[in-house]
C-alpha positions as CSV (number, residue, x, y, z in Angstrom):
1,M,5.4,-11.5,0.6
2,N,5.1,-9.2,-2.2
3,R,8.0,-7.1,-3.3
4,V,8.8,-4.4,-5.8
5,W,12.3,-3.4,-7.1
6,I,13.1,0.3,-7.3
7,E,15.9,1.1,-9.0
8,L,18.1,4.7,-9.5
9,E,20.0,5.6,-12.7
10,R,23.4,6.0,-11.7
11,P,24.9,9.1,-13.1
12,T,27.6,9.4,-15.4
13,L,30.9,11.0,-14.5
14,E,29.9,13.9,-17.2
15,E,26.6,14.3,-15.2
16,G,28.4,14.6,-12.0
17,D,27.5,13.9,-8.3
18,E,24.7,16.4,-7.9
19,V,22.6,14.6,-10.6
20,G,23.3,11.5,-8.2
21,K,22.0,13.6,-5.5
22,Q,19.0,14.8,-6.9
23,R,17.8,11.2,-8.2
24,A,18.3,10.3,-4.7
25,E,15.8,13.3,-3.6
26,L,13.3,12.5,-6.0
27,A,13.3,8.8,-4.8
28,N,13.0,9.5,-1.3
29,K,10.2,11.8,-2.0
30,M,8.5,9.1,-3.8
31,M,8.9,6.9,-0.8
32,R,7.5,9.6,1.7
33,K,4.4,9.5,-0.5
34,L,4.1,5.9,0.0
35,G,4.5,6.2,3.6
36,V,8.1,5.6,4.4
37,K,9.1,8.1,7.5
38,H,12.9,8.3,6.6
39,D,15.1,8.9,3.7
40,V,15.9,5.5,2.1
41,F,18.3,6.4,-0.7
42,A,21.4,8.6,-0.7
43,W,24.1,9.1,-3.3
44,W,27.6,8.3,-1.9
45,P,30.3,10.2,-3.9
46,N,33.2,8.2,-2.3
47,D,35.7,8.2,-5.2
48,E,35.8,7.7,-8.9
49,F,35.3,3.6,-8.4
50,K,32.9,3.7,-5.5
51,R,30.2,6.4,-6.8
52,K,27.3,4.6,-5.9
53,Y,23.9,4.9,-4.3
54,I,23.1,3.3,-0.6
55,H,20.2,2.4,1.1
56,I,19.5,3.7,4.3
57,V,18.1,1.0,6.5
58,C,17.9,2.7,10.2
59,P,19.0,6.4,10.0
60,E,19.2,6.3,14.2
61,S,22.1,4.0,13.9
62,G,23.5,4.9,10.7
63,A,23.1,1.5,9.1
64,F,23.0,1.3,5.2
65,T,23.9,-1.1,2.4
66,W,26.0,-0.4,-0.6
67,L,23.7,-0.6,-3.7
68,N,26.0,-2.2,-6.1
69,D,23.3,-2.7,-8.8
70,N,21.6,0.9,-8.0
71,G,18.5,-0.7,-6.5
72,D,16.7,-3.0,-4.0
73,W,13.8,-4.9,-3.3
74,F,10.8,-3.2,-1.2
75,N,8.1,-4.9,0.5
76,L,5.2,-4.1,-1.5
77,D,2.4,-4.9,1.1
78,N,3.9,-2.5,3.7
79,L,4.0,0.3,0.8
80,A,0.7,-0.4,-0.4
81,E,-0.8,0.2,3.2
């Protein structure tokens, strides 16, 4: 399997949560152009210490993973089809 790392810049407290939401929306737009059918990224403004992105694995079930390092690996072969 070939893979590619996609990472989003975490907004500072000064930039605010709206910047995190905008970056997630831009990444989702890119992923749709690559053929992914659902939003993959979301910004989770939980609290000051847990402000981070999530990777939505399955929107139907609500399954997601916390992106502690602001990114995740994606299958390049599937994205390139």
